[in-house]
N, C-alpha and C positions, 0 to 999 in steps of 0.2 A: 317268319316269327324274327323277332329283333334280336340278334348277336350281343351276350352280356361285353360291356368294354373290360379288356385288360387293365389293371390297377396302374396307374401313373406316379413315377417315382420325380422328385426333384418338384421343383417351385414353376409357377406359371404365371404369368402376367395380369390373369383374368380370374377373377373366382367362380367356382363352380354356381355360385349364387346368381353373380351378374350373367353368366351363361344362360341360365335356367330363366331368367327374366328378360333377358334379350329373345331368347326362343319364344317366350310367351308375346311378348309384344309384336315380332312379326308375324305372330299366328293366334289369338285371342280365345280359339278355338282349339289347341293343339292338344293330344291328349297325350298323358305322363309317358307312354311307351315311346313315341316319336319324338319328346323331349330328351327321353334317357338317351335314346339312339344318335339325336345330331349331339346333343352334348358328352356323349361318352361317359357316360353316369349309370348306374343300374335304376331301374324305376321305384326301389324302396329311397336310395337318396333323393331323387328329384320329388317324390312325395315326401320326404323331410323338410326338404329345402322350401317347397309351395307351401307347409305349412308355419315352416320360419320367416317366408316374407308375409303370411299372410296375418301372422301374428304383431310382427312389425308395423303393421298399417300398408304395405307396400303393393300390396295384392288383396281382390277378394274374388271370390270365383259364384256365380250363380249355375245352377244343376237346369239341363233345359234337355229332358229324357234321359239319356244314357249320357249326354255330354256334359261338361264344363267349359262355360266361357267365364274368363278370367277378364278383370279390369285393372289395370296398372293405375296407382296413384303420381299422376308424373310430375306435381308439385311438391310432393313429400321429400325431405332433403337428405343425401346418404349421411351416415353413422359417423364415418371418421372426421374427427377432428380437422383433417385436412383438409376435407373438403367441406368442411362450414358453410353451409348456404346453397350447396350446391345441388340443385332438385336434381332427382333419380333422371328426369328426362334427357338432361344433358349428357350422361351416361348412355341412354339407351342411343341418343342419337349418333353416337361415337359406333357403339356395337351392333347395332340393327342394320342390314344390308337388303337392298330388294333382292328380291327370290330369284328374278331372272340371272343378275349379276352372279350370285351364288351358283348355280346351275351352270354357267357359261366358263365359269375357272377364274385363273389370275386376268386371262387376257380381257376380260370384259371389266376389270376393275381399272380405276383410274391409278396411277402411278402415284405416290408418294414422294411430294416435293422434298 
């Protein structure tokens, strides 16, 4: 069973919507429960975020048996005027990591210049 995360206080650099989108980009067949655990959100919050992203046209899904397979629209531009013209693919290229590097920890990642 997946533990429900504790609420976070204060601000963060990356929104929950971006975290959910990055989790889906990493694994298009990921389950809501897995996204919730990875992003430290409740399943209900993840479902709401997925609905937001689908309604805005950033994401769609197809049902395959009991599993959803998601498709991200990489050319859809980000919503904020400060990022006008920047496609969602650019954001995801910064957020999505190779799963092997993630499981090996900080030593496996390249240092920031």
